[in-house]
C-alpha positions, 0 to 999 in steps of 0.5 A: 529503489534508490533516489540516485536512479529516480526513484524519484476489508474483508468482503462479507457477502458470501458470493463477494467472496466466491466472486473474488476467488473466482477472479484470483483464483482463491478459494476462501474459506466461509469465514468472516476472518478470511485474511487470517486463516487464508495460507500463505499459497493463498495470501499471495493469490489474493493479493493479486496484482500490486502497485506501488504509490511511489515518490509520495510518503517517501519524499522529502525536501531536506530530510523533512518528508513532504508528498509532493516535494519530488513533483506529485500532486497530494494523494487523494482517494479518486487516484486510489479508486482509479488504481482499484478500477483498473484492476490493482489489488494490493498497494505499497505504500513506501514511507519515510520519517527522517526529520519528523522523528524526535529527539532521543530518548523518546524518538516521537513521531510527528503526529501530523504525519502518522495521521496523514500516514493513516489517511493514504493508508484508508484510502485504499483500506477502507476499500478492502485493499491489501495495504503495504507500509514500510521504513523507506528513505530512511537508510540511504545515505544520499537521502539527507537525515537519514540514519538507519545506516547499517555500517555506522558506529553507532548501532546501539542508537540506531536500533534503539531509535529503530525499534521505538519508531516502528513501536509507534507506527505498529501501536497507530495500526493496531486495531487494522485487520490483516490486510494491512502489511508492515514492511521492516525497511527497504533496500538496505545495504551500505551503498557499495554495489557489491557482495555483501559485507559480513559486519553490515549484513549482521546489523540488517538481520537485528533490524528485521528480528528488532522489526518483528519483536517490536511489532508483535509486542504491540499486541491487537492484529499485530500479533497475528499480522504477515510481516515483511523482510527483505535481505540484502538491498533487496537483492535476489541473490544476496538474499537467496544465497550463502550471504548471510541472510538470517531469518527472524525468529517469531517467538512473539506471535499470537498462539492462534497462528497454526504452529505449522504456518508462517506469518513473515513474508520475504521481501525483494526487488527486480529491475533485471536487466538494468540496461533495459528496466533503468538505464536512462538512454536508448541503448536497449529498449527491447526485451524478451523473446519477441524483440526484434533487433538484437543490438536493443537488447541485453544480452542476459536478464530474459526470461530464462534468467527471470525464471531462474531468480525467482525459482531461487526463491521458491526453493529457498523460502516458498517451499519453507513456508515463506511467501516471496513478494517483488515489491518493486519491478517494473522498466522506464519509457523509452518510446522516445528512442524506440516506438515500439518500447511499450510493447517491450515493457508490458512483455517485460511486466506480464513475464514477471507477474506470471513467473513470479505467481508460478513460484508463489510470489506476489508482486507490485509495479513501481509506478514513480508517478512520473509519465514520458520519458523515462518515468515509470508511471502507469497513471496521471496523478493530477487527472487520475487517468491512465496513461499505459493501459497496455502495461496495466492489462498485461500485469492484471491478466498475468495474475489473474484478474481482470483489467477494466478501463471504464471509469472507477465507480465508488467501491463498497467499503469492508470491515476492517476490525472486528469480524461481523457475525451478521451479513453487513448492510450496503445500502445507501441511505439519505439523510432526511431535510427538504430543499437546500444548497448540499446533498449528504449520502451514506454507504455503510457496512456493518457488523456485530459491534462495529461498521464503517461509513464512506459520506458523499457531500455534494454541493447542489448550489450554484456557487463554489464553495471554499473550505467546509465542516459537515456537521452530523448526529452520531446514533446512541453508542456509536463512537468514531474510532478513525476516519479518512479525509477529514479530521473528526470531533468529537468522536461521538454525539454531534460530530464536526468533520472539517475538510482535508487540505486538498479537499476543501474547495467543492464546485458547484455541483462537485462532490466529496467524499469522507469516511470513518470507521466506529464501534457501536453497541447495537445500533449501526444507523446512519447519521441525522442532521446533516449540516454543510457550513451551518445549512441544513443538507437533504 
């Protein structure tokens, strides 16, 4: 969605696989490398209900990306835990690069920004959720520092920059399994709300082709990863109709992909009718067959229109093996004008998700973090609480899952990179030690040559801790390859984890959870000798 309208792990146990299939209607193959073996329809079903972390990593201040620039707090693991506990299985994370891209000829992306993107990705990825990241605000003419402009005269420079940025992003996430999906761009068009122009559409097609070729050539899992591409402004009619959209070729993909299967998805957005979904006034507040006041209901864009649009995507793409992802949909809060508005918002969301499911499309609700009048929010991102349970329940039910209103527990993690050959260990372990003012527990998922460990640090003392380091010793043969919610140095032997900017304060009785992925040579034991700010932990 445009800023001008306030856009302001694989489950390794067979039982877990069977449970996921029962909940979401998918019978998963009895294999560790589950995602790679899912057909397009199975993938869509497995993605379940999706949610957007909107107005965060695509937000910017004067052309410099800043996740708090548009009024939302810093993204935390606790928020993602709440989203997962509410029943969502996919999270789309819009990302802008803008002023964090260096000068020609290398166009180097700021390393701290790439690391923060990876950290937020890991909040969801480490919990076994599907994660989508894109290039979001770089193509809006209204955004300071935007450069991915399809009707600009200097397309040679734009395409070179685009290729080099995606090469860096793809390389950063090269080892992540196929629960991570890349999306080439967002709502790319010339800024004019009319029929596409051929020259601009030709450049959009070229961007998609550069994206696919660049990601594939970085190798690793990127050679077989699902890739998501949009047409003109992610508009259904302009993507499925005869307006100039060209599917990118995929000649550099892995030879392990069966010849009859695709690994490209098509991205569209749905906010019709706009006078109900996004227009910031009280004229149209009701939607669908259950509407009670014809004067408050739009004259178009009801259930039949929704069905027609999504069937068009099915006929054009799904029947040819290309799954569809409705990466944004939703409607703003108009309860200040009509107290029943949230009922119609829930009906709208339920209809969209169920209709998309019927036509082989996955979905992700647009949440911009804003609650109250004209907001899309489903969660309060400051308190990590649900604000629109009715809409969430409608979405999860339509997707075929189960919604819960209980507080989230710390989910188990899944091995992100190398498929296991043996079942992982998940029982928490506690580090040895005597009386102290800190306690540490580990939750490890291990496979043949890798592991993920979530470490929970608890301040058992009577005074708050402001700023912390956690020292520990890895087992021989273990090397950290990535981490989240802390920085880690060195990557083997005795390691020191230093708090992130948002979790440095531990009140008495408070906890923080950090984590990392590591390779091992046969010993997947938990770390030992934990010390918090130099004090031995129990």
